[in-house]
Backbone and ligand atoms as CSV (ligand in chain L), in Angstrom:
chain,resi,resn,atom,element,x,y,z
A,1,MET,N,N,0.834,-1.195,0.013
A,1,MET,CA,C,-0.010,-0.006,-0.005
A,1,MET,C,C,0.875,1.263,0.006
A,2,ILE,N,N,1.869,1.312,0.909
A,2,ILE,CA,C,2.716,2.500,0.929
A,2,ILE,C,C,3.652,2.506,-0.303
A,3,GLY,N,N,3.963,3.698,-0.748
A,3,GLY,CA,C,4.892,3.835,-1.868
A,3,GLY,C,C,6.285,4.214,-1.341
A,4,ASN,N,N,6.838,5.226,-1.943
A,4,ASN,CA,C,8.212,5.621,-1.572
A,4,ASN,C,C,8.281,6.215,-0.160
A,5,LEU,N,N,9.497,6.106,0.415
A,5,LEU,CA,C,9.823,6.863,1.611
A,5,LEU,C,C,10.015,8.290,1.159
A,6,ASN,N,N,9.129,9.199,1.560
A,6,ASN,CA,C,9.257,10.595,1.134
A,6,ASN,C,C,10.378,11.296,1.881
A,7,HIS,N,N,10.371,11.152,3.218
A,7,HIS,CA,C,11.449,11.742,3.997
A,7,HIS,C,C,11.551,11.103,5.391
A,8,VAL,N,N,12.692,11.310,5.968
A,8,VAL,CA,C,12.936,10.974,7.374
A,8,VAL,C,C,13.105,12.309,8.109
A,9,ALA,N,N,12.396,12.526,9.184
A,9,ALA,CA,C,12.532,13.782,9.901
A,9,ALA,C,C,13.322,13.561,11.185
A,10,ILE,N,N,14.334,14.370,11.376
A,10,ILE,CA,C,15.194,14.312,12.577
A,10,ILE,C,C,14.990,15.624,13.334
A,11,ALA,N,N,14.552,15.502,14.584
A,11,ALA,CA,C,14.416,16.719,15.418
A,11,ALA,C,C,15.791,17.043,16.007
A,12,VAL,N,N,16.178,18.317,15.889
A,12,VAL,CA,C,17.502,18.711,16.348
A,12,VAL,C,C,17.385,19.942,17.271
A,13,PRO,N,N,18.272,20.036,18.279
A,13,PRO,CA,C,18.211,21.212,19.152
A,13,PRO,C,C,18.847,22.458,18.516
A,14,ASP,N,N,19.777,22.244,17.566
A,14,ASP,CA,C,20.499,23.384,16.992
A,14,ASP,C,C,20.550,23.165,15.480
A,15,LEU,N,N,19.654,23.837,14.767
A,15,LEU,CA,C,19.519,23.584,13.347
A,15,LEU,C,C,20.815,23.946,12.580
A,16,GLU,N,N,21.443,25.052,12.937
A,16,GLU,CA,C,22.636,25.458,12.219
A,16,GLU,C,C,23.779,24.437,12.394
A,17,ALA,N,N,23.901,23.927,13.609
A,17,ALA,CA,C,24.917,22.881,13.831
A,17,ALA,C,C,24.604,21.614,13.051
A,18,ALA,N,N,23.322,21.280,12.968
A,18,ALA,CA,C,22.911,20.068,12.254
A,18,ALA,C,C,23.204,20.223,10.741
A,19,ILE,N,N,22.901,21.419,10.205
A,19,ILE,CA,C,23.150,21.682,8.773
A,19,ILE,C,C,24.658,21.541,8.516
A,20,LYS,N,N,25.427,22.151,9.410
A,20,LYS,CA,C,26.874,22.123,9.220
A,20,LYS,C,C,27.419,20.690,9.227
A,21,GLN,N,N,26.883,19.864,10.129
A,21,GLN,CA,C,27.358,18.475,10.186
A,21,GLN,C,C,27.021,17.742,8.898
A,22,TYR,N,N,25.787,17.914,8.394
A,22,TYR,CA,C,25.396,17.221,7.159
A,22,TYR,C,C,26.203,17.699,5.949
A,23,GLN,N,N,26.549,19.019,5.960
A,23,GLN,CA,C,27.303,19.542,4.841
A,23,GLN,C,C,28.766,19.105,4.909
A,24,THR,N,N,29.401,19.292,6.070
A,24,THR,CA,C,30.840,19.141,6.107
A,24,THR,C,C,31.303,17.732,6.561
A,25,VAL,N,N,30.522,17.054,7.380
A,25,VAL,CA,C,30.930,15.731,7.820
A,25,VAL,C,C,30.351,14.676,6.874
A,26,PHE,N,N,29.053,14.743,6.595
A,26,PHE,CA,C,28.427,13.761,5.695
A,26,PHE,C,C,28.577,14.135,4.228
A,27,GLY,N,N,28.954,15.372,3.955
A,27,GLY,CA,C,29.183,15.787,2.572
A,27,GLY,C,C,27.924,15.827,1.727
A,28,ALA,N,N,26.813,16.258,2.343
A,28,ALA,CA,C,25.533,16.261,1.624
A,28,ALA,C,C,25.149,17.700,1.243
A,29,PHE,N,N,24.200,17.818,0.273
A,29,PHE,CA,C,23.642,19.103,-0.073
A,29,PHE,C,C,22.470,19.408,0.869
A,30,VAL,N,N,22.505,20.537,1.534
A,30,VAL,CA,C,21.432,20.912,2.472
A,30,VAL,C,C,20.892,22.270,2.038
A,31,THR,N,N,19.556,22.377,2.049
A,31,THR,CA,C,18.917,23.647,1.675
A,31,THR,C,C,19.124,24.676,2.798
A,32,SER,N,N,18.868,25.922,2.493
A,32,SER,CA,C,18.880,26.971,3.532
A,32,SER,C,C,17.716,26.726,4.473
A,33,PRO,N,N,17.855,27.140,5.749
A,33,PRO,CA,C,16.761,26.934,6.678
A,33,PRO,C,C,15.517,27.769,6.268
A,34,GLN,N,N,14.365,27.184,6.494
A,34,GLN,CA,C,13.111,27.920,6.241
A,34,GLN,C,C,12.310,27.936,7.554
A,35,GLU,N,N,11.560,29.016,7.749
A,35,GLU,CA,C,10.656,29.097,8.892
A,35,GLU,C,C,9.255,28.743,8.422
A,36,LEU,N,N,8.675,27.773,9.046
A,36,LEU,CA,C,7.282,27.431,8.759
A,36,LEU,C,C,6.470,27.769,9.991
A,37,VAL,N,N,6.029,29.019,10.031
A,37,VAL,CA,C,5.393,29.543,11.243
A,37,VAL,C,C,4.143,28.773,11.577
A,38,ALA,N,N,3.345,28.464,10.550
A,38,ALA,CA,C,2.066,27.753,10.791
A,38,ALA,C,C,2.298,26.386,11.413
A,39,HIS,N,N,3.458,25.778,11.166
A,39,HIS,CA,C,3.733,24.443,11.690
A,39,HIS,C,C,4.622,24.497,12.941
A,40,GLY,N,N,5.066,25.695,13.314
A,40,GLY,CA,C,5.867,25.834,14.530
A,40,GLY,C,C,7.230,25.188,14.405
A,41,ILE,N,N,7.818,25.205,13.214
A,41,ILE,CA,C,9.154,24.628,13.065
A,41,ILE,C,C,10.018,25.487,12.137
A,42,ARG,N,N,11.303,25.280,12.284
A,42,ARG,CA,C,12.285,25.705,11.263
A,42,ARG,C,C,12.859,24.411,10.702
A,43,LEU,N,N,13.097,24.364,9.409
A,43,LEU,CA,C,13.639,23.138,8.856
A,43,LEU,C,C,14.627,23.417,7.704
A,44,ALA,N,N,15.506,22.462,7.507
A,44,ALA,CA,C,16.400,22.433,6.348
A,44,ALA,C,C,16.312,21.003,5.810
A,45,ILE,N,N,16.464,20.898,4.492
A,45,ILE,CA,C,16.251,19.604,3.854
A,45,ILE,C,C,17.574,19.106,3.259
A,46,VAL,N,N,17.931,17.882,3.632
A,46,VAL,CA,C,19.089,17.219,3.061
A,46,VAL,C,C,18.585,16.423,1.873
A,47,ASN,N,N,19.031,16.785,0.670
A,47,ASN,CA,C,18.539,16.115,-0.516
A,47,ASN,C,C,19.482,14.958,-0.846
A,48,LEU,N,N,18.949,13.738,-0.787
A,48,LEU,CA,C,19.666,12.562,-1.198
A,48,LEU,C,C,19.109,12.059,-2.508
A,49,ALA,N,N,19.771,11.194,-3.163
A,49,ALA,CA,C,19.324,10.747,-4.499
A,49,ALA,C,C,17.972,10.063,-4.405
A,50,ASN,N,N,17.751,9.290,-3.346
A,50,ASN,CA,C,16.511,8.506,-3.298
A,50,ASN,C,C,15.495,8.978,-2.288
A,51,THR,N,N,15.875,9.932,-1.400
A,51,THR,CA,C,14.913,10.429,-0.424
A,51,THR,C,C,15.434,11.747,0.150
A,52,LYS,N,N,14.785,12.222,1.171
A,52,LYS,CA,C,15.202,13.456,1.830
A,52,LYS,C,C,15.276,13.232,3.339
A,53,ILE,N,N,16.163,13.971,3.962
A,53,ILE,CA,C,16.166,14.024,5.428
A,53,ILE,C,C,15.738,15.447,5.784
A,54,GLU,N,N,14.765,15.568,6.635
A,54,GLU,CA,C,14.341,16.883,7.094
A,54,GLU,C,C,14.905,17.103,8.498
A,55,LEU,N,N,15.691,18.134,8.643
A,55,LEU,CA,C,16.231,18.542,9.962
A,55,LEU,C,C,15.246,19.578,10.477
A,56,ILE,N,N,14.606,19.269,11.601
A,56,ILE,CA,C,13.551,20.173,12.107
A,56,ILE,C,C,13.882,20.594,13.524
A,57,THR,N,N,13.563,21.842,13.845
A,57,THR,CA,C,13.805,22.356,15.185
A,57,THR,C,C,12.621,23.252,15.550
A,58,PRO,N,N,12.293,23.380,16.830
A,58,PRO,CA,C,11.098,24.143,17.222
A,58,PRO,C,C,11.209,25.626,16.843
A,59,LEU,N,N,10.047,26.200,16.529
A,59,LEU,CA,C,9.932,27.624,16.310
A,59,LEU,C,C,8.721,28.093,17.145
A,60,GLY,N,N,8.999,28.975,18.086
A,60,GLY,CA,C,7.919,29.481,18.926
A,60,GLY,C,C,7.664,28.586,20.152
A,61,GLU,N,N,6.776,29.084,20.983
A,61,GLU,CA,C,6.535,28.482,22.275
A,61,GLU,C,C,5.742,27.184,22.184
A,62,THR,N,N,4.872,27.100,21.144
A,62,THR,CA,C,3.915,25.993,21.121
A,62,THR,C,C,4.285,24.964,20.056
A,63,SER,N,N,5.553,24.911,19.721
A,63,SER,CA,C,5.968,23.990,18.684
A,63,SER,C,C,5.652,22.552,19.031
A,64,PRO,N,N,5.106,21.782,18.053
A,64,PRO,CA,C,4.761,20.386,18.353
A,64,PRO,C,C,5.993,19.515,18.637
A,65,ILE,N,N,7.188,19.959,18.304
A,65,ILE,CA,C,8.344,19.102,18.570
A,65,ILE,C,C,9.135,19.515,19.828
A,66,ALA,N,N,8.655,20.567,20.540
A,66,ALA,CA,C,9.369,20.995,21.731
A,66,ALA,C,C,9.432,19.870,22.786
A,67,LYS,N,N,8.297,19.210,22.972
A,67,LYS,CA,C,8.224,18.131,23.994
A,67,LYS,C,C,9.161,16.958,23.603
A,68,PHE,N,N,9.218,16.668,22.308
A,68,PHE,CA,C,10.074,15.584,21.830
A,68,PHE,C,C,11.520,15.913,22.206
A,69,LEU,N,N,11.910,17.173,22.014
A,69,LEU,CA,C,13.315,17.536,22.322
A,69,LEU,C,C,13.569,17.594,23.822
A,70,GLU,N,N,12.506,17.833,24.606
A,70,GLU,CA,C,12.701,17.754,26.068
A,70,GLU,C,C,13.076,16.318,26.459
A,71,ARG,N,N,12.394,15.342,25.803
A,71,ARG,CA,C,12.682,13.937,26.102
A,71,ARG,C,C,13.982,13.472,25.453
A,72,ASN,N,N,14.357,14.108,24.330
A,72,ASN,CA,C,15.535,13.711,23.555
A,72,ASN,C,C,16.408,14.957,23.327
A,73,PRO,N,N,17.102,15.413,24.368
A,73,PRO,CA,C,17.789,16.724,24.257
A,73,PRO,C,C,18.870,16.783,23.176
A,74,ALA,N,N,19.442,15.638,22.819
A,74,ALA,CA,C,20.470,15.637,21.776
A,74,ALA,C,C,19.863,15.563,20.360
A,75,GLY,N,N,18.544,15.429,20.296
A,75,GLY,CA,C,17.880,15.229,19.003
A,75,GLY,C,C,17.500,13.773,18.843
A,76,GLY,N,N,16.808,13.457,17.763
A,76,GLY,CA,C,16.392,12.051,17.552
A,76,GLY,C,C,15.518,11.904,16.343
A,77,LEU,N,N,15.329,10.636,15.962
A,77,LEU,CA,C,14.456,10.308,14.823
A,77,LEU,C,C,13.033,10.708,15.226
A,78,HIS,N,N,12.417,11.636,14.504
A,78,HIS,CA,C,11.088,12.126,14.871
A,78,HIS,C,C,9.970,11.388,14.110
A,79,HIS,N,N,10.083,11.276,12.783
A,79,HIS,CA,C,9.101,10.483,12.074
A,79,HIS,C,C,9.614,10.039,10.703
A,80,LEU,N,N,8.917,9.038,10.158
A,80,LEU,CA,C,9.155,8.602,8.764
A,80,LEU,C,C,7.893,8.997,7.986
A,81,SER,N,N,8.079,9.437,6.744
A,81,SER,CA,C,6.946,9.823,5.937
A,81,SER,C,C,6.875,8.927,4.687
A,82,TYR,N,N,5.746,8.233,4.571
A,82,TYR,CA,C,5.549,7.329,3.428
A,82,TYR,C,C,4.527,7.957,2.472
A,83,GLU,N,N,4.785,7.848,1.189
A,83,GLU,CA,C,3.859,8.355,0.191
A,83,GLU,C,C,2.740,7.324,-0.030
A,84,VAL,N,N,1.539,7.860,-0.159
A,84,VAL,CA,C,0.394,7.010,-0.550
A,84,VAL,C,C,-0.351,7.760,-1.639
A,85,PRO,N,N,-1.015,7.007,-2.588
A,85,PRO,CA,C,-1.719,7.697,-3.664
A,85,PRO,C,C,-3.089,8.230,-3.231
A,86,ASP,N,N,-3.670,7.673,-2.148
A,86,ASP,CA,C,-5.022,8.078,-1.712
A,86,ASP,C,C,-5.008,8.035,-0.183
A,87,ILE,N,N,-4.907,9.215,0.442
A,87,ILE,CA,C,-4.688,9.233,1.895
A,87,ILE,C,C,-5.945,8.773,2.673
A,88,ILE,N,N,-7.098,9.016,2.133
A,88,ILE,CA,C,-8.333,8.562,2.835
A,88,ILE,C,C,-8.417,7.028,2.823
A,89,ALA,N,N,-8.146,6.446,1.664
A,89,ALA,CA,C,-8.175,4.975,1.574
A,89,ALA,C,C,-7.088,4.370,2.471
A,90,ALA,N,N,-5.927,5.020,2.523
A,90,ALA,CA,C,-4.846,4.500,3.356
A,90,ALA,C,C,-5.181,4.632,4.843
A,91,ARG,N,N,-5.794,5.765,5.194
A,91,ARG,CA,C,-6.183,5.978,6.606
A,91,ARG,C,C,-7.204,4.885,7.010
A,92,ASP,N,N,-8.206,4.665,6.148
A,92,ASP,CA,C,-9.235,3.697,6.509
A,92,ASP,C,C,-8.660,2.283,6.631
A,93,GLN,N,N,-7.699,1.955,5.776
A,93,GLN,CA,C,-7.067,0.632,5.829
A,93,GLN,C,C,-6.275,0.458,7.124
A,94,LEU,N,N,-5.519,1.540,7.514
A,94,LEU,CA,C,-4.693,1.403,8.727
A,94,LEU,C,C,-5.530,1.441,9.984
A,95,THR,N,N,-6.566,2.290,10.019
A,95,THR,CA,C,-7.368,2.340,11.240
A,95,THR,C,C,-8.158,1.036,11.371
A,96,ALA,N,N,-8.578,0.431,10.231
A,96,ALA,CA,C,-9.283,-0.866,10.324
A,96,ALA,C,C,-8.352,-1.926,10.852
A,97,ALA,N,N,-7.033,-1.747,10.645
A,97,ALA,CA,C,-6.047,-2.730,11.141
A,97,ALA,C,C,-5.680,-2.440,12.608
A,98,GLY,N,N,-6.307,-1.372,13.206
A,98,GLY,CA,C,-6.104,-1.121,14.621
A,98,GLY,C,C,-5.096,-0.023,14.935
A,99,LEU,N,N,-4.577,0.676,13.918
A,99,LEU,CA,C,-3.625,1.734,14.171
A,99,LEU,C,C,-4.395,3.007,14.547
A,100,GLU,N,N,-3.862,3.757,15.514
A,100,GLU,CA,C,-4.545,4.978,15.951
A,100,GLU,C,C,-4.007,6.173,15.182
A,101,VAL,N,N,-4.928,6.856,14.514
A,101,VAL,CA,C,-4.566,8.085,13.800
A,101,VAL,C,C,-4.513,9.213,14.829
A,102,ILE,N,N,-3.572,10.128,14.681
A,102,ILE,CA,C,-3.428,11.249,15.603
A,102,ILE,C,C,-4.382,12.350,15.153
A,103,GLY,N,N,-5.146,12.901,16.115
A,103,GLY,CA,C,-6.151,13.924,15.781
A,103,GLY,C,C,-7.459,13.268,15.390
A,104,ASP,N,N,-8.285,14.020,14.654
A,104,ASP,CA,C,-9.628,13.465,14.351
A,104,ASP,C,C,-9.667,12.695,13.050
A,105,GLY,N,N,-8.504,12.495,12.425
A,105,GLY,CA,C,-8.464,11.698,11.191
A,105,GLY,C,C,-8.654,12.520,9.938
A,106,THR,N,N,-8.825,13.813,10.129
A,106,THR,CA,C,-8.941,14.696,8.918
A,106,THR,C,C,-7.538,15.056,8.465
A,107,PRO,N,N,-7.153,14.767,7.213
A,107,PRO,CA,C,-5.803,15.111,6.746
A,107,PRO,C,C,-5.546,16.619,6.879
A,108,GLN,N,N,-4.344,16.955,7.353
A,108,GLN,CA,C,-3.925,18.343,7.459
A,108,GLN,C,C,-3.020,18.647,6.272
A,109,THR,N,N,-2.787,19.940,6.027
A,109,THR,CA,C,-1.880,20.310,4.941
A,109,THR,C,C,-0.452,20.334,5.521
A,110,GLY,N,N,0.412,19.479,4.953
A,110,GLY,CA,C,1.769,19.343,5.450
A,110,GLY,C,C,2.702,20.417,4.910
A,111,TYR,N,N,3.972,20.235,5.188
A,111,TYR,CA,C,4.984,21.213,4.787
A,111,TYR,C,C,5.037,21.397,3.278
A,112,HIS,N,N,4.668,20.335,2.582
A,112,HIS,CA,C,4.818,20.371,1.116
A,112,HIS,C,C,3.494,20.648,0.412
A,113,ASN,N,N,2.541,21.211,1.200
A,113,ASN,CA,C,1.191,21.540,0.675
A,113,ASN,C,C,0.484,20.293,0.135
A,114,THR,N,N,0.743,19.149,0.761
A,114,THR,CA,C,0.043,17.938,0.442
A,114,THR,C,C,-0.685,17.478,1.666
A,115,PRO,N,N,-1.778,16.696,1.527
A,115,PRO,CA,C,-2.499,16.191,2.693
A,115,PRO,C,C,-1.638,15.175,3.454
A,116,VAL,N,N,-1.587,15.345,4.802
A,116,VAL,CA,C,-0.811,14.430,5.622
A,116,VAL,C,C,-1.634,13.961,6.837
A,117,LEU,N,N,-1.233,12.800,7.339
A,117,LEU,CA,C,-1.808,12.254,8.581
A,117,LEU,C,C,-0.681,11.583,9.335
A,118,PHE,N,N,-0.809,11.550,10.671
A,118,PHE,CA,C,0.203,10.889,11.507
A,118,PHE,C,C,-0.463,9.744,12.278
A,119,PHE,N,N,0.321,8.684,12.495
A,119,PHE,CA,C,-0.163,7.529,13.252
A,119,PHE,C,C,0.669,7.339,14.497
A,120,ASN,N,N,-0.016,6.987,15.602
A,120,ASN,CA,C,0.595,6.905,16.920
A,120,ASN,C,C,1.757,5.906,16.920
A,121,PRO,N,N,2.929,6.352,17.438
A,121,PRO,CA,C,4.092,5.443,17.459
A,121,PRO,C,C,3.827,4.144,18.233
A,122,LYS,N,N,2.895,4.183,19.189
A,122,LYS,CA,C,2.678,2.950,19.998
A,122,LYS,C,C,2.174,1.791,19.121
A,123,ASP,N,N,1.548,2.163,17.974
A,123,ASP,CA,C,1.027,1.141,17.083
A,123,ASP,C,C,1.946,0.855,15.900
A,124,CYS,N,N,3.062,1.580,15.811
A,124,CYS,CA,C,3.928,1.525,14.617
A,124,CYS,C,C,5.375,1.210,15.002
A,125,LEU,N,N,5.558,0.207,15.847
A,125,LEU,CA,C,6.896,-0.232,16.235
A,125,LEU,C,C,7.702,0.915,16.897
A,126,GLY,N,N,6.962,1.805,17.556
A,126,GLY,CA,C,7.666,2.860,18.299
A,126,GLY,C,C,8.066,4.055,17.486
A,127,VAL,N,N,7.695,4.081,16.180
A,127,VAL,CA,C,8.080,5.198,15.310
A,127,VAL,C,C,6.833,5.952,14.864
A,128,LEU,N,N,6.855,7.254,14.979
A,128,LEU,CA,C,5.765,8.088,14.458
A,128,LEU,C,C,5.767,7.973,12.940
A,129,ILE,N,N,4.603,7.649,12.382
A,129,ILE,CA,C,4.516,7.461,10.910
A,129,ILE,C,C,3.653,8.546,10.324
A,130,GLU,N,N,4.154,9.216,9.303
A,130,GLU,CA,C,3.400,10.203,8.545
A,130,GLU,C,C,3.018,9.571,7.206
A,131,LEU,N,N,1.790,9.747,6.805
A,131,LEU,CA,C,1.394,9.411,5.427
A,131,LEU,C,C,1.202,10.724,4.693
A,132,GLU,N,N,1.738,10.755,3.471
A,132,GLU,CA,C,1.654,11.976,2.654
A,132,GLU,C,C,1.039,11.581,1.306
A,133,GLU,N,N,-0.021,12.254,0.905
A,133,GLU,CA,C,-0.642,11.904,-0.387
A,133,GLU,C,C,0.152,12.526,-1.513
A,134,VAL,N,N,0.708,11.657,-2.330
A,134,VAL,CA,C,1.433,12.060,-3.520
A,134,VAL,C,C,0.842,11.293,-4.676
A,135,LYS,N,N,0.233,12.015,-5.578
A,135,LYS,CA,C,-0.538,11.336,-6.644
A,135,LYS,C,C,0.317,10.480,-7.550
A,136,THR,N,N,1.583,10.882,-7.676
A,136,THR,CA,C,2.419,10.165,-8.656
A,136,THR,C,C,3.232,9.087,-8.003
A,137,THR,N,N,2.935,8.741,-6.730
A,137,THR,CA,C,3.797,7.804,-6.037
A,137,THR,C,C,3.879,6.472,-6.763
A,138,LEU,N,N,5.005,5.874,-6.772
A,138,LEU,CA,C,5.216,4.581,-7.384
A,138,LEU,C,C,4.766,3.525,-6.402
A,139,GLN,N,N,3.956,2.630,-6.830
A,139,GLN,CA,C,3.555,1.515,-5.983
A,139,GLN,C,C,4.574,0.388,-6.132
A,140,GLN,N,N,4.659,-0.386,-5.099
A,140,GLN,CA,C,5.587,-1.524,-5.182
A,140,GLN,C,C,5.203,-2.441,-6.316
A,141,GLY,N,N,6.112,-2.855,-7.115
A,141,GLY,CA,C,5.836,-3.825,-8.133
A,141,GLY,C,C,6.630,-5.089,-7.831
A,142,ARG,N,N,6.362,-6.113,-8.524
A,142,ARG,CA,C,7.126,-7.329,-8.346
A,142,ARG,C,C,7.794,-7.683,-9.646
A,143,ILE,N,N,9.095,-7.700,-9.647
A,143,ILE,CA,C,9.811,-8.070,-10.842
A,143,ILE,C,C,10.613,-9.318,-10.475
A,144,GLU,N,N,10.353,-10.366,-11.227
A,144,GLU,CA,C,11.039,-11.630,-10.905
A,144,GLU,C,C,11.809,-12.078,-12.154
A,145,ILE,N,N,13.077,-12.319,-11.994
A,145,ILE,CA,C,13.867,-12.910,-13.061
A,145,ILE,C,C,13.674,-14.404,-12.966
A,146,THR,N,N,13.008,-14.986,-13.933
A,146,THR,CA,C,12.634,-16.394,-13.815
A,146,THR,C,C,13.633,-17.323,-14.489
A,147,SER,N,N,14.389,-16.851,-15.458
A,147,SER,CA,C,15.386,-17.722,-16.037
A,147,SER,C,C,16.416,-16.878,-16.784
A,148,ALA,N,N,17.618,-17.347,-16.747
A,148,ALA,CA,C,18.680,-16.661,-17.508
A,148,ALA,C,C,19.044,-17.579,-18.675
A,149,VAL,N,N,19.096,-17.032,-19.873
A,149,VAL,CA,C,19.327,-17.816,-21.065
A,149,VAL,C,C,20.636,-17.315,-21.690
A,150,HIS,N,N,21.555,-18.238,-21.878
A,150,HIS,CA,C,22.885,-17.785,-22.268
A,150,HIS,C,C,23.139,-17.818,-23.758
A,151,THR,N,N,22.333,-18.571,-24.511
A,151,THR,CA,C,22.575,-18.527,-25.961
A,151,THR,C,C,21.229,-18.349,-26.658
A,152,GLY,N,N,21.158,-17.321,-27.442
A,152,GLY,CA,C,19.950,-17.105,-28.243
A,152,GLY,C,C,18.834,-16.450,-27.440
A,153,TYR,N,N,18.040,-15.674,-28.143
A,153,TYR,CA,C,16.894,-15.072,-27.515
A,153,TYR,C,C,15.739,-16.041,-27.466
A,154,HIS,N,N,14.963,-15.976,-26.425
A,154,HIS,CA,C,13.690,-16.674,-26.423
A,154,HIS,C,C,12.658,-15.561,-26.523
A,155,SER,N,N,12.004,-15.466,-27.644
A,155,SER,CA,C,11.060,-14.360,-27.805
A,155,SER,C,C,9.935,-14.796,-28.689
A,156,GLU,N,N,8.797,-14.195,-28.426
A,156,GLU,CA,C,7.646,-14.481,-29.272
A,156,GLU,C,C,7.810,-13.751,-30.616
A,157,LYS,N,N,8.643,-12.768,-30.643
A,157,LYS,CA,C,8.754,-11.958,-31.851
A,157,LYS,C,C,9.530,-12.730,-32.935
A,158,SER,N,N,8.871,-12.953,-34.018
A,158,SER,CA,C,9.533,-13.725,-35.095
A,158,SER,C,C,10.722,-12.967,-35.663
A,159,SER,N,N,10.718,-11.655,-35.497
A,159,SER,CA,C,11.821,-10.863,-36.036
A,159,SER,C,C,13.118,-11.205,-35.333
A,160,LEU,N,N,13.039,-11.753,-34.135
A,160,LEU,CA,C,14.243,-12.083,-33.368
A,160,LEU,C,C,14.672,-13.524,-33.565
A,161,GLU,N,N,13.925,-14.295,-34.309
A,161,GLU,CA,C,14.254,-15.714,-34.491
A,161,GLU,C,C,15.592,-15.818,-35.185
A,162,GLY,N,N,16.410,-16.687,-34.614
A,162,GLY,CA,C,17.710,-16.909,-35.248
A,162,GLY,C,C,18.787,-15.938,-34.809
A,163,VAL,N,N,18.408,-14.929,-34.041
A,163,VAL,CA,C,19.422,-13.962,-33.597
A,163,VAL,C,C,20.214,-14.583,-32.448
A,164,GLU,N,N,21.541,-14.593,-32.606
A,164,GLU,CA,C,22.385,-15.137,-31.538
A,164,GLU,C,C,22.751,-14.044,-30.534
A,165,GLY,N,N,22.912,-14.414,-29.300
A,165,GLY,CA,C,23.369,-13.419,-28.335
A,165,GLY,C,C,23.073,-13.906,-26.936
A,166,VAL,N,N,23.199,-13.030,-26.021
A,166,VAL,CA,C,22.919,-13.354,-24.619
A,166,VAL,C,C,21.636,-12.674,-24.215
A,167,GLY,N,N,20.731,-13.407,-23.688
A,167,GLY,CA,C,19.433,-12.827,-23.314
A,167,GLY,C,C,19.045,-13.188,-21.927
A,168,ILE,N,N,18.280,-12.357,-21.322
A,168,ILE,CA,C,17.702,-12.645,-19.998
A,168,ILE,C,C,16.208,-12.436,-20.126
A,169,ARG,N,N,15.458,-13.484,-19.775
A,169,ARG,CA,C,14.001,-13.338,-19.827
A,169,ARG,C,C,13.559,-12.792,-18.487
A,170,VAL,N,N,12.777,-11.732,-18.526
A,170,VAL,CA,C,12.240,-11.135,-17.316
A,170,VAL,C,C,10.727,-11.167,-17.382
A,171,ASP,N,N,10.121,-11.820,-16.407
A,171,ASP,CA,C,8.650,-11.823,-16.348
A,171,ASP,C,C,8.247,-10.806,-15.301
A,172,VAL,N,N,7.419,-9.881,-15.665
A,172,VAL,CA,C,6.988,-8.836,-14.737
A,172,VAL,C,C,5.531,-9.116,-14.368
A,173,ASP,N,N,5.300,-9.129,-13.069
A,173,ASP,CA,C,3.978,-9.432,-12.558
A,173,ASP,C,C,3.368,-8.130,-12.038
A,174,PHE,N,N,2.353,-7.645,-12.706
A,174,PHE,CA,C,1.775,-6.347,-12.330
A,174,PHE,C,C,0.588,-6.482,-11.390
A,175,ARG,N,N,0.421,-7.658,-10.749
A,175,ARG,CA,C,-0.633,-7.773,-9.761
A,175,ARG,C,C,-0.424,-6.758,-8.661
A,176,VAL,N,N,-1.509,-6.301,-8.062
A,176,VAL,CA,C,-1.420,-5.490,-6.869
A,176,VAL,C,C,-0.930,-6.393,-5.742
A,177,PRO,N,N,0.208,-6.056,-5.095
A,177,PRO,CA,C,0.721,-6.957,-4.042
A,177,PRO,C,C,-0.209,-7.020,-2.861
A,178,THR,N,N,-0.261,-8.142,-2.227
A,178,THR,CA,C,-1.053,-8.329,-0.998
A,178,THR,C,C,-0.073,-8.536,0.148
A,179,PRO,N,N,-0.537,-8.357,1.408
A,179,PRO,CA,C,0.370,-8.571,2.518
A,179,PRO,C,C,1.000,-9.951,2.518
A,180,GLU,N,N,0.308,-10.970,1.962
A,180,GLU,CA,C,0.850,-12.321,1.943
A,180,GLU,C,C,2.106,-12.390,1.075
A,181,ASP,N,N,2.229,-11.495,0.124
A,181,ASP,CA,C,3.414,-11.524,-0.746
A,181,ASP,C,C,4.693,-11.242,0.007
A,182,ASN,N,N,4.532,-10.625,1.182
A,182,ASN,CA,C,5.756,-10.281,1.935
A,182,ASN,C,C,6.148,-11.347,2.923
A,183,LEU,N,N,5.404,-12.416,2.968
A,183,LEU,CA,C,5.744,-13.505,3.905
A,183,LEU,C,C,6.837,-14.389,3.321
A,184,GLU,N,N,7.720,-14.844,4.129
A,184,GLU,CA,C,8.763,-15.777,3.680
A,184,GLU,C,C,8.081,-17.098,3.312
A,185,GLU,N,N,8.540,-17.703,2.256
A,185,GLU,CA,C,7.977,-19.027,1.862
A,185,GLU,C,C,8.917,-20.095,2.399
A,186,ASN,N,N,8.563,-20.697,3.499
A,186,ASN,CA,C,9.408,-21.769,4.042
A,186,ASN,C,C,8.533,-22.968,4.341
L,1,CO,CO,CO,7.169,14.975,7.668
């Protein structure tokens, strides 16, 4: 059901120090800090090739992450954000499975102007989970290499008949994956 990991959010007590560490120690590209007054945070984004890390720090007295930093004064993993194509359908599926949505279940507008919802860490292996509706999210597919063929193509296309070479047959299964697909077959 979930698509890509959109971002990992790390709450930090000192945003400038965190930016400097990611730039100079980890050698990453980090955006300039932005103030998101409506969300009570300042953040900078570490852009990685396959995802983003959001460095977030409280802004103002009523910041939602102030309490988190009281419990984790050195900073810590605050939440993971997964992309879903339909946030209402995803919410209903997760709440039916017994996960507690934070708030009244109405999606809020997140930092990226997309609808977001959070799920209680107590139901998610101790990690706060954010769902973010991204219409273009890639869903998990299943690609299975079923056989490797070392001489000649195996193809339905008559135009390839008789062509010598090295070929790999790839069967792609476009079924919608079910939870059972993730179970080990033993
Ligand atoms: Co987030």
